Phi, psi and omega in degrees: 000132181276157180234153176253130179240126179257116180244130179252128181231147172280126183270124177295152182298329184265015180302324178300342179270356185295123181217163171296142173302151184308315182297322179289318177298319178296320179295316178299315180297320177302313181296318179294318178296319180296319177298319179296319182284311187271340179089342180203150175248162173293165180302318179295317179295320179297316178297319178298312180298317179297318179295316179294320178295320177297317178297317179298319178295318179298316179297321178297316178297320177296318178298315180297318178297318179296320179295321180293327184272346182282125181291000000 
């Protein structure tokens, strides 16, 4: 059975600027490009890429939420 959890956080003013650091974004792009070219990543690379993609998605969702809440 699923549960709903309501968490309230104070949103920092600069949250809309929140992005992956350049080096992390470059690593994610490298892994995605390599997957496109080679067709497969090693298990470790796949886990890394999945984790980085999940983090990038979370940051995007936080930015969108901050934009919606900003007057």
